[in-house]
C-alpha positions in Angstrom: -0.2 0.1 0.1 2.7 2.6 0.7 4.2 2.1 -2.5 0.7 2.4 -4.0 -0.2 5.9 -2.1 3.7 6.7 -3.1 3.0 6.2 -6.6 -0.3 8.2 -6.8 1.5 11.1 -4.9 3.8 11.4 -7.7 1.3 10.8 -10.1 -0.6 14.3 -8.4 2.7 16.2 -8.3 3.7 15.6 -12.0 0.3 16.4 -13.0 0.0 19.8 -11.5 3.7 20.3 -11.9 3.0 19.8 -16.1 -0.4 21.5 -15.7 1.4 24.9 -13.8 3.8 24.7 -16.6 0.7 24.8 -19.3 -0.8 28.3 -17.2 2.6 29.6 -16.9 2.9 29.2 -20.8 -0.5 30.5 -21.3 0.0 33.5 -18.9 3.6 34.4 -20.9 1.3 34.0 -24.0 -1.4 36.6 -23.0 1.7 39.2 -23.4 3.7 38.0 -26.2 1.5 36.5 -28.7 0.4 40.2 -30.3 1.1 43.9 -30.0 -1.9 44.3 -27.4 -0.2 42.1 -25.5 3.0 44.0 -25.2 1.6 47.1 -25.0 -0.3 45.6 -21.2 3.0 44.1 -20.7 4.7 47.9 -20.4 1.5 49.3 -19.1 2.0 46.4 -16.1 5.7 47.4 -15.9 4.7 51.0 -15.8 2.5 50.5 -12.9 5.0 48.6 -11.1 7.4 51.2 -11.3 5.2 54.1 -10.5 3.8 52.6 -7.4 7.8 51.3 -6.2 8.7 55.3 -7.4 5.8 56.7 -5.3 6.5 54.2 -2.5 10.1 54.9 -2.5 9.4 58.8 -3.1 7.4 58.7 0.3 10.0 57.3 2.2 12.7 59.5 1.4 10.2 62.2 1.9 9.4 60.7 5.3 13.5 59.9 6.0 14.2 63.7 5.1 11.6 64.8 7.7 13.2 62.8 10.4 16.4 64.2 9.6 15.0 67.8 9.4 13.1 67.2 13.1 16.5 65.8 14.3 18.3 69.0 13.0 15.9 71.2 14.6 16.3 69.1 18.1 20.1 70.1 17.9 19.6 73.4 17.1 17.2 73.9 20.2 19.7 72.0 22.4 22.5 74.6 21.1 20.2 77.3 22.2 19.5 75.6 25.6 23.1 74.8 26.5 23.8 78.6 25.7 21.2 79.6 28.0 22.3 77.3 30.8 25.7 78.2 30.1 25.2 82.0 31.2 22.8 80.7 34.2 25.6 78.5 35.6 27.8 81.5 35.0 25.3 83.4 37.0 25.3 80.6 39.8 28.9 80.8 40.1 29.0 84.6 40.4 26.2 84.1 43.4 28.4 81.7 44.8 31.0 83.8 44.5 29.3 86.6 46.1 27.8 84.3 49.3 31.1 83.1 50.4 32.3 86.2 50.1 29.6 87.5 52.7 29.6 84.3 54.5 25.8 83.9 54.0 25.7 80.1 53.6 22.2 79.5 52.5 23.1 81.6 49.7 25.8 80.0 49.1 23.8 76.8 48.8 21.3 77.6 46.4 23.8 78.9 44.1 25.9 75.1 44.3 22.4 73.7 43.9 21.7 75.5 40.5 25.5 75.0 39.8 24.9 71.8 39.9 21.5 71.2 38.2 22.8 73.6 35.4 26.1 71.3 34.9 23.8 68.1 35.0 21.5 69.1 31.6 24.7 70.5 29.7 26.1 66.9 30.1 22.9 65.9 29.0 22.7 68.5 26.3 26.1 67.0 25.7 25.4 63.4 25.1 21.9 64.3 23.2 23.5 66.6 20.6 26.2 64.1 19.9 23.3 61.1 19.3 21.5 63.3 17.1 24.4 64.0 15.3 25.1 60.7 14.4 21.2 59.6 13.6 21.7 63.0 11.2 24.9 62.1 9.5 23.5 58.2 9.0 20.0 59.6 8.0 21.9 61.4 4.9 24.1 58.4 3.9 21.0 56.8 3.7 19.5 60.0 1.8 21.9 59.4 -0.7 21.0 55.6 -1.5 17.3 56.5 -1.4 18.1 59.6 -4.0 20.1 57.5 -6.3 17.4 54.4 -6.7 14.9 57.2 -7.0 16.8 58.7 -9.8 17.1 55.4 -11.5 13.3 54.7 -10.8 12.3 57.7 -12.3 15.2 57.0 -15.5 13.2 53.6 -16.3 10.0 55.4 -16.1 11.1 58.0 -18.4 12.4 55.1 -20.9 9.5 53.0 -20.9 7.5 55.0 -23.7 10.9 54.6 -26.3 11.3 51.4 -25.1 7.9 50.0 -25.6 7.6 51.6 -29.1 11.0 50.0 -30.5 10.1 46.4 -29.0 6.3 47.0 -30.6 8.1 48.0 -33.9 10.7 45.2 -33.8 8.0 42.6 -33.0 5.9 43.6 -36.0 9.1 44.0 -38.0 9.6 39.8 -36.9 6.3 39.0 -37.2 6.0 40.0 -40.9 9.3 38.0 -41.5 8.0 35.6 -40.6 4.9 35.3 -41.8 6.7 36.5 -45.4 8.8 33.2 -45.0 6.3 31.0 -44.5 3.8 32.1 -46.7 7.2 31.7 -49.5 7.7 28.3 -48.1 3.7 27.5 -48.2 4.1 28.8 -52.1 6.8 26.4 -52.5 5.3 23.7 -51.4 2.1 24.2 -53.0 4.2 24.5 -56.4 5.8 20.6 -55.6 2.4 19.5 -54.5 0.3 21.0 -57.5 -0.8 20.1 -60.6 2.7 21.4 -62.3 4.9 18.8 -60.4 2.7 16.1 -61.8 3.4 17.6 -65.2 7.1 18.2 -65.2 7.7 14.6 -63.6 5.2 13.2 -66.4 7.5 15.1 -68.9 10.7 13.9 -67.2 9.6 10.3 -67.5 8.4 10.4 -71.1 11.4 12.3 -72.0 13.3 9.1 -70.5 11.1 6.8 -72.4 11.8 8.7 -75.4 15.8 8.1 -75.0 15.4 4.4 -74.2 13.2 4.2 -77.2 15.6 5.2 -79.1 18.4 3.5 -78.3 15.9 0.7 -79.0 15.5 2.0 -82.9 19.0 1.9 -83.3 19.4 -1.9 -82.5 16.5 -2.8 -85.2 17.4 -5.6 -87.7 15.8 -3.1 -90.8 17.5 0.0 -89.9 20.8 -2.5 -89.6 20.0 -3.2 -93.2 19.5 -0.3 -94.6 22.6 1.0 -92.8 24.5 -1.8 -94.2 22.6 -1.0 -97.9 23.6 2.4 -98.0 27.4 1.8 -96.9 27.3 -0.3 -99.6 26.2 2.2 -102.4 29.1 4.7 -101.0 31.6 2.1 -101.8 29.8 0.9 -105.2 30.2 4.7 -105.8 34.2 4.8 -104.7 35.1 1.4 -106.5 33.4 3.2 -110.0 35.2 6.4 -110.0 38.1 4.5 -109.0 38.3 2.3 -112.1 37.2 4.9 -114.3 40.1 6.9 -113.5 42.4 4.3 -113.7 41.0 3.5 -117.5 41.3 7.5 -118.4 44.7 7.4 -117.8 45.3 4.2 -119.3 43.9 5.7 -122.9 46.0 8.6 -122.0 49.4 7.1 -122.0 48.2 4.5 -125.4 48.4 1.5 -123.6 46.4 -1.2 -122.3 46.9 -1.2 -118.2 45.0 -3.3 -115.7 43.2 -0.9 -113.6 44.2 -0.8 -109.6 42.4 -3.1 -107.6 40.2 -1.5 -105.0 41.4 -1.8 -101.4 38.8 -4.1 -100.5 40.3 -6.7 -103.2 43.5 -6.1 -102.2 43.0 -7.0 -98.8 40.7 -9.5 -99.5 42.6 -12.7 -98.3 40.8 -15.3 -100.4 40.9 -13.3 -103.5 41.7 -15.2 -107.3 43.5 -14.2 -110.1 42.8 -10.9 -111.2 40.4 -10.0 -114.0 40.5 -8.4 -116.9 40.1 -4.6 -117.0 36.8 -3.6 -118.0 36.8 -1.8 -121.2 36.4 1.5 -121.6 32.8 3.2 -120.5 31.9 -0.2 -119.5 30.7 -0.4 -115.7 33.3 -1.9 -113.3 32.5 -5.1 -111.3 30.3 -4.7 -108.5 32.9 -5.2 -105.5 32.2 -8.5 -103.3 31.3 -7.8 -99.5 
């Protein structure tokens, strides 16, 4: 049972992980699928930055107020210290007079006032040191807050320009993608359309035509015609040679034998040479 419940828990864990990923992708698609989504995304960032800017601005204002209050306290303590110093001097003078006159009661009063003034001045010194340290720390902190405030202001100022550039890039990229898809779809349609079938059939017929030409070259009747043509050409050549030889013999005034043709001279089984034909008579047909 333990393995069953572990497997069941694993199934539901993975199921919800997958669904959460689908939900996250769907949420991102709301901002990345259109120009309106991009504008909405920048509007969300602008609202968030504006909220952070206002919160930080209020915090900086509060820190400034606290720092100013402490500085006012320092001024008041400084004024009180100066007034106490005057009173302390007066108590000292009164004590000197009472001591000179021997008035113990007046001396005791002056001494008590001196002690009270001195104690208060000691407290004022401690308060001034504490407040000065706090004001210095607040001013140091203020520099960091003001830097962050300035950075937020700069981000807010550049968001409209960045939004316009992002939308322009998105539209340009989307148009290029759509154009490429159209070109690819047109190419696929051209490959799969009727024209592709026509081209394939023409290539097939061209191949068949080349094959039939090769087969036609081996036909017996065509071979007979080719050999007959070659024979007629050879007859014409042999007759011309015989006529030329006879005419040479007539001019020389003697009877000469016509020169045998190359075919007759080269024939291995040829018999004795025949008598030369009379002038003007056709020569003997060569044997093949």
